[in-house]
C-alpha positions as a Python dict, from the first residue, in 0.01 Angstrom:
ca = {
    (1, 'X'): (0, 0, 0),
    (2, 'X'): (158, 330, -114),
    (3, 'X'): (202, 589, 168),
    (4, 'X'): (-100, 769, 284),
    (5, 'X'): (89, 1086, 149),
    (6, 'X'): (-60, 1024, -193),
    (7, 'X'): (-438, 1022, -93),
    (8, 'X'): (-659, 1333, -100),
    (9, 'X'): (-875, 1462, 145),
    (10, 'X'): (-1224, 1342, 55),
    (11, 'X'): (-1128, 1088, -202),
    (12, 'X'): (-1299, 730, -155),
    (13, 'X'): (-1060, 447, -105),
    (14, 'X'): (-1122, 92, -107),
    (15, 'X'): (-956, -160, 110),
    (16, 'X'): (-896, -501, 129),
    (17, 'X'): (-742, -740, 396),
    (18, 'X'): (-486, -920, 296),
    (19, 'X'): (-365, -1111, 581),
    (20, 'X'): (-527, -1116, 945),
    (21, 'X'): (-296, -931, 1208),
    (22, 'X'): (-185, -1136, 1526),
    (23, 'X'): (-212, -826, 1757),
    (24, 'X'): (-556, -771, 1899),
    (25, 'X'): (-472, -371, 1878),
    (26, 'X'): (-431, -410, 1515),
    (27, 'X'): (-741, -615, 1467),
    (28, 'X'): (-937, -337, 1628),
    (29, 'X'): (-827, -62, 1433),
    (30, 'X'): (-908, -246, 1120),
    (31, 'X'): (-1242, -355, 1267),
    (32, 'X'): (-1305, 64, 1354),
    (33, 'X'): (-1185, 153, 994),
    (34, 'X'): (-1441, -106, 862),
    (35, 'X'): (-1707, 50, 1079),
    (36, 'X'): (-1649, 407, 912),
    (37, 'X'): (-1794, 278, 585),
    (38, 'X'): (-2093, 514, 501),
    (39, 'X'): (-2311, 213, 447),
    (40, 'X'): (-2204, 30, 787),
    (41, 'X'): (-2293, 397, 976),
    (42, 'X'): (-2648, 394, 825),
    (43, 'X'): (-2710, 35, 926),
    (44, 'X'): (-2582, 124, 1261),
    (45, 'X'): (-2793, 426, 1345),
    (46, 'X'): (-3079, 236, 1262),
    (47, 'X'): (-3009, -85, 1481),
    (48, 'X'): (-2901, 211, 1757),
    (49, 'X'): (-3234, 353, 1726),
    (50, 'X'): (-3425, 45, 1721),
    (51, 'X'): (-3232, -39, 2043),
    (52, 'X'): (-3309, 262, 2236),
    (53, 'X'): (-3681, 194, 2132),
    (54, 'X'): (-3743, -125, 2268),
    (55, 'X'): (-3590, -424, 2438),
    (56, 'X'): (-3423, -227, 2749),
    (57, 'X'): (-3443, -287, 3117),
    (58, 'X'): (-3502, -51, 3370),
    (59, 'X'): (-3379, -177, 3717),
    (60, 'X'): (-3323, -25, 4044),
    (61, 'X'): (-2953, 22, 4122),
    (62, 'X'): (-2840, 211, 4453),
    (63, 'X'): (-3168, 342, 4511),
    (64, 'X'): (-3221, 481, 4118),
    (65, 'X'): (-3344, 357, 3826),
    (66, 'X'): (-3090, 214, 3592),
    (67, 'X'): (-3137, 182, 3224),
    (68, 'X'): (-2944, -140, 3114),
    (69, 'X'): (-2921, -100, 2726),
    (70, 'X'): (-2864, -401, 2466),
    (71, 'X'): (-2495, -408, 2351),
    (72, 'X'): (-2412, -263, 1987),
    (73, 'X'): (-2450, -473, 1705),
    (74, 'X'): (-2166, -612, 1477),
    (75, 'X'): (-2209, -518, 1145),
    (76, 'X'): (-1880, -603, 990),
    (77, 'X'): (-1703, -892, 975),
    (78, 'X'): (-1317, -913, 1020),
    (79, 'X'): (-1185, -1157, 795),
    (80, 'X'): (-934, -1203, 530),
    (81, 'X'): (-1047, -1064, 194),
    (82, 'X'): (-1327, -806, 330),
    (83, 'X'): (-1368, -510, 156),
    (84, 'X'): (-1457, -132, 263),
    (85, 'X'): (-1459, 187, 82),
    (86, 'X'): (-1346, 524, 331),
    (87, 'X'): (-1380, 853, 246),
    (88, 'X'): (-1029, 945, 331),
    (89, 'X'): (-954, 1203, 576),
    (90, 'X'): (-602, 1311, 741),
    (91, 'X'): (-749, 1228, 1037),
    (92, 'X'): (-764, 826, 973),
    (93, 'X'): (-364, 856, 850),
    (94, 'X'): (-216, 748, 1131),
    (95, 'X'): (-467, 443, 1194),
    (96, 'X'): (-394, 341, 808),
    (97, 'X'): (-29, 374, 851),
    (98, 'X'): (-3, 130, 1147),
    (99, 'X'): (-208, -150, 954),
    (100, 'X'): (-95, -28, 626),
    (101, 'X'): (82, -367, 579),
    (102, 'X'): (-231, -596, 621),
    (103, 'X'): (-432, -379, 381),
    (104, 'X'): (-435, -348, 1),
    (105, 'X'): (-577, -16, -115),
    (106, 'X'): (-769, 69, -444),
    (107, 'X'): (-863, 434, -534),
    (108, 'X'): (-1248, 490, -628),
}
């Protein structure tokens, strides 16, 4: 993968996971980048609204009512060959640089 300096802010870039990192931190970084995709964000927002509306339990903790929400949904699956498209911003540069040897890049 070429250096992030070649990518222009605002451009769409498609990444493919070529191999899985052994370190848990690197896996989490790739997973977090995959969640940045626009269609995934829409799905996560829709699921979050559904969780907020129903299925939560109110219970008393320490004399106060406590809302126990369901856990967040996992929309993306991190595996070799998974593809995701991001709109590149300079804030993503450090994350992309740390996992660049596990991803292949295709512009557009």
